[in-house]
C-alpha positions in Angstrom: 103.9 100.1 129.2 104.4 100.1 125.2 107.7 101.6 124.1 107.5 103.3 120.3 110.2 102.5 117.6 110.8 106.1 117.8 111.7 106.5 121.3 114.6 104.1 120.6 115.7 105.4 117.5 115.9 108.8 119.2 118.0 107.3 122.0 120.4 105.9 119.4 120.7 109.0 117.3 121.3 110.9 120.9 123.7 108.1 122.0 125.7 108.5 118.6 125.7 112.4 118.8 127.3 112.6 122.2 129.9 109.9 121.5 130.6 112.1 118.0 130.9 115.3 120.5 133.6 113.1 122.9 135.2 112.0 120.2 134.7 108.1 120.4 132.8 107.9 117.2 133.5 108.9 113.7 130.5 110.8 112.1 131.0 108.7 109.2 130.0 105.5 111.6 127.2 107.1 113.1 124.4 105.0 111.3 121.8 106.4 113.5 122.0 109.3 112.4 121.8 108.5 108.6 118.9 106.0 109.2 116.8 108.1 111.2 117.1 111.9 111.0 114.7 114.4 113.0 112.3 115.2 110.5 111.2 111.1 109.6 111.0 110.5 113.4 109.0 113.6 113.6 106.8 112.7 111.0 106.5 108.9 112.0 105.7 109.9 115.7 102.9 112.4 114.1 101.4 109.3 112.5 101.7 107.2 115.7 99.7 109.8 117.6 96.9 109.8 115.3 97.1 106.0 115.6 97.0 106.2 119.2 94.1 108.4 119.4 92.1 106.3 116.5 92.3 103.3 119.2 91.7 105.2 122.4 88.4 106.5 120.6 87.2 102.9 119.8 84.4 102.0 121.9 83.3 98.3 121.0 84.8 98.4 117.5 84.0 96.3 114.7 86.5 94.0 112.8 85.8 97.0 109.8 86.6 99.7 111.9 89.9 98.3 113.6 91.3 97.4 110.1 90.7 100.7 109.0 92.7 102.3 111.4 95.4 99.9 110.8 94.8 100.7 107.2 95.0 104.7 108.0 98.7 104.1 110.4 100.1 102.2 107.4 98.8 104.4 104.6 100.7 107.3 106.5 103.8 105.5 107.0 104.1 104.4 103.5 103.6 108.0 102.6 106.4 108.8 105.2 108.7 106.2 103.9 108.4 107.6 100.3 108.7 111.3 101.2 111.8 110.5 103.4 113.7 108.5 100.6 112.8 104.6 102.0 113.7 105.1 105.4 111.7 102.0 106.8 114.0 99.2 106.3 113.6 95.3 107.7 114.4 96.3 111.4 112.1 99.5 111.4 109.4 97.3 109.7 109.4 94.6 112.4 109.4 97.1 115.2 106.6 99.3 113.5 104.3 96.1 112.9 104.9 94.9 116.3 104.1 98.7 117.7 100.6 98.6 115.9 100.0 95.3 116.9 100.7 96.1 120.9 98.8 99.2 120.6 95.6 97.2 119.8 96.6 94.3 122.4 96.8 97.2 124.9 93.7 98.3 124.0 92.0 95.3 124.7 91.4 93.8 120.9 92.1 90.5 120.3 94.5 90.3 117.5 94.4 86.8 117.0 90.9 86.4 116.9 90.9 89.7 114.4 93.1 88.3 112.0 91.6 84.9 112.3 88.5 86.5 111.2 90.1 87.5 108.0 91.7 84.4 107.5 95.1 85.8 107.8 98.2 85.2 110.6 98.5 87.9 113.2 101.9 88.8 111.5 99.9 89.7 108.2 98.0 92.5 110.3 99.5 95.2 108.1 100.5 93.3 104.8 97.3 94.7 102.8 98.4 98.1 102.8 102.4 98.0 103.5 104.6 99.2 101.0 107.7 99.5 103.3 
């Protein structure tokens, strides 16, 4: 089972809210509330929903179809990041890139083969379009 980065972010936000309410964490120290506001998480989830649906719709997809799907989700995430004051930092970038790869792998796509046919490393799957 693939876990979305947003699920982890939500858990951390909820944990910190609970600790603030319990008086064991100062609101100023609640980094998750600042990093991942609800509107940002919701927007990322919407983009990931669309990506997952796109990948699920594949039936013997060509490399171009797969890369087009990756491009769409990355471009959507670029727009979200810009709209939400560049919330996607190093940790979020790594988690999102891994998730994009994992969705393809879970759908039975050979990501190593896909990227090697484009003469790129697997870790570069999103690089062509990614601004974050």
